[in-house]
C-alpha positions, 0 to 999 in steps of 0.5 A, a space after each residue: 623180173 622179181 616180185 615188186 609192188 607199186 601203189 596208186 589211186 583207183 579211179 575204177 576199182 576191181 581185181 585183174 591179172 594179166 600180162 604187162 604191155 606199155 602203150 608209150 614206149 619212146 620212139 627214135 627221133 628219126 623216122 623209118 622210110 615213108 612215102 615222102 620226106 616232106 614234113 608237112 605232108 608227114 604231119 597231115 598224113 599222120 593226123 589223117 591216119 589217127 583220125 580215120 582210126 578213131 572214127 573206124 573204132 567209134 563205128 565198131 563200138 557203135 555197132 556193138 552197142 556201145 554208144 557212149 565209148 563210140 562217142 568218146 572216140 569220135 571226139 578223139 577223131 575230131 581232135 586229130 582233124 582239128 585244123 588249128 592243131 594240125 596248123 601249129 604242127 605245120 608252122 613248126 615244120 616250116 621253121 625247120 623242125 622234123 615232122 616228129 618234133 613239130 607234132 610234139 611241139 603243137 600238142 605240148 602247146 595245145 595240152 598245156 593250155 587245156 591243163 592249166 584250166 580252172 575247170 577239172 573236167 575241161 583240164 583233163 581233155 589235155 589227156 585226149 590231145 596228148 593221146 592223139 599226138 602219141 598215136 600220130 608219132 606211133 603211126 610215123 614210126 610204123 607202130 601198129 600196136 596189134 601184136 600182143 598176147 592177152 589179157 593185158 594190163 596196160 601201163 603208160 604215163 598217161 593212159 588214154 580211152 582208146 588204149 582200153 578200147 582198141 580191139 587187140 588182145 583183151 585189156 583187164 586192167 590199166 596203170 597210169 602215172 597221171 590222170 584223173 577220175 574225170 578223164 575219158 579213160 577213167 569214164 571208159 574204164 568204169 563203164 567196162 568194169 576194167 580196174 584203173 590205177 592212177 598216180 603210180 610212180 614213174 618206176 612202174 613203167 620199167 616193168 618189162 612187157 610180158 611180165 605177169 601183173 596183178 592189179 587190186 585194191 590200189 596196188 600193182 604187184 609184178 610177178 605175184 606169188 602163187 598164194 597171191 595168184 590163187 587169191 586174185 583168181 578166187 576173187 575174180 571168180 567170186 565177182 563173176 559168179 555174183 554177177 551172173 547170180 544178180 543177173 538170174 535175179 533181175 526179174 524177181 519182184 523187188 519185195 522185202 521178205 514179208 511181201 512188202 513191195 519196195 519201189 526201185 529207181 535209178 539215178 542216171 545221167 547218160 544213155 549207158 545208164 538208162 540202158 543199164 537201169 532198163 536191163 536191171 529191171 528198175 521201176 524207173 528213173 528217180 534222178 536224171 541229171 542233166 548238167 553232166 553233158 554241159 560242164 564244159 559249155 562256153 554258153 548256156 545250153 540251147 533247146 537243140 543241145 538239151 534235146 540232143 543230150 536228152 533224146 538218147 536217154 529218154 528213147 530207152 525209157 518210154 512208158 516209165 516214170 522218169 524224174 528229171 532235175 534241171 541244171 544243177 551247176 554248182 562250185 564243184 560243177 562249174 562250166 567256163 561261162 559261169 567264170 571261176 569264182 564260187 557261185 554257191 548254187 546255180 538256181 538264182 543264175 538260171 532264174 536270171 536267164 529265163 530264156 535259157 531256162 525255158 529252153 531246158 524246160 521245152 527240151 525236157 518236155 519234148 524229149 520226155 513226152 513218151 514217159 511218165 515225166 516229172 521235173 525237179 529243181 535243185 537247191 531251192 531255197 524258198 517257195 518264190 523260187 519254186 513259183 518262178 520256176 513254175 511260170 517258166 515251166 508253164 510258158 514252155 508247156 504252152 509253147 509245146 503244147 502239153 500239160 505241164 508235169 509235176 514240178 518238185 523241189 530238192 530240199 538240200 539247203 538249211 534255208 529250205 528246211 526253214 521254209 518247208 511248210 510254204 515250199 511243200 504247199 507249192 511243190 508237186 513233190 519233194 526229194 531230200 538231197 541228203 549229200 548237200 543238206 548234210 554238208 550244208 548243216 555241218 558246214 563241209 564242202 561236199 568235195 572235202 575228204 572229211 565228208 566221205 565215210 571211211 
C-alpha cells in the first residue's frame, strides 16, 4: 500500500508507531459448525463466553494493580449477562432469525435506545453494548483474535475499552470512526497513555492488517516515509526519557530556585488518580470531585453508594490533607434523575433534598476519617447557603460521632464575589473556581470552544 493520511480528533494524545490491525472485520452470515444448531442455545453460549472473558480480563487487570480498567471490564461482563438483552435476542431467534441476526437485532435496539439519551455520558454506553454484540458474533464464528504480531495500532468503526486491554500483542494506539471523549475506550486510552483518534473517515478502515501506521497529533499516516518514521521514533524516545527523568525527581523538595516551598496538591476523582498523586509525591489532594461516579444515577446517591465510591480513593490517602467537593451537578454534568432541562447550578437542588445531602456528608466523614479532611461546597451564591450546608454537616457529624471538619466555599459566581465579605466570615476557607467564574463574568458556556485557549 502507498502512503496515505487520515485526520481525526484526539481523545487521548501522543505519538505511536505500529502495525495496523482491524478489530471488527465483518463475518460471513453463516456460522461454522458448532456444538449445536439451536439458535437459542447458540445465543446463550455466545453471551456466556463473552461474560466469562470480560470477568477473566477484569480479574487479570485487578491482579496487575489496574482496578479502574478492571471495573470497566466488569461492567462489560454485566452487559453480556444482562437477561433483558439475551431475552431480546432469543425473541428474534424464536421468530425464525439465525443466531447472528438475532444478536445483531437485539444489540442494535438496545444501543440505539442508549445513543438517543440526552446525557452524553450515558449515550456513549451504547458503545459498550455494541462491543459485547461484536464479541458475541466473533465467538460464534470461532474468532479468538489472538494471533497478531505487535505493536498494534487498532482500527475499528467503534473502538471498545476491551480492545485496548486484551493481552495479545501490545496496543500502542487506536483509530476509530465513531466514539466520544467520555467513552470507556477514551478513559482507558488516557489512563494507559495510548493515543486514540476519533472521527476518522470510514475509508481508513480499508488499511490492510500489518501495514505500518504512525499516529501523531490528530493524524494517521499509513506507510510513513523514512523521515516521518525517524521523527516519530525521536519524539517517542524523548517522551520516554522525559517520563524517566520526572520519575527520578519525584522525591526532590517542591521549592523555587531561591528556596521557597511550594505546596502541590492533586485534582482527583478516582482511585487511579489517588495512586498517581501518591506516586508523584503530592502533598495531598486539593480537590476530590465526587459527582463523576454518579453522572448516570437514577436517583440521589445513597450513603452506601457514596461510601463505596469514596473508600477506594481515601484508602490510599491516609494521613494526607484532602479537600472533598460535594456533588457539583450542573448543565454539563447532569444525571438523568434531574431531567434534561438546564439547572444552572446544583446546590439549590441539593439543599432542597437535605436527607440526600446529609447522606453524602456522612459518607465523606466515614470514608475520610483517616485523612486531614476538609469539605468544600461548589457554586455558593451567599452566606445563607453556606450556613445551611454547615447545619447539615453538623447533623451528619453528630450522627457519625466525629468533629465537623472545616467547611469551605468555592467562589465561582458573580453573586459570590458581591457577597464575599459575608461568605468569608462564614467559611472555614475559600477556593477560587477560576474556570466557572471567568465564564460567568464573560457570559460564556464553559463548554463553548471560545472558552478554550488555542
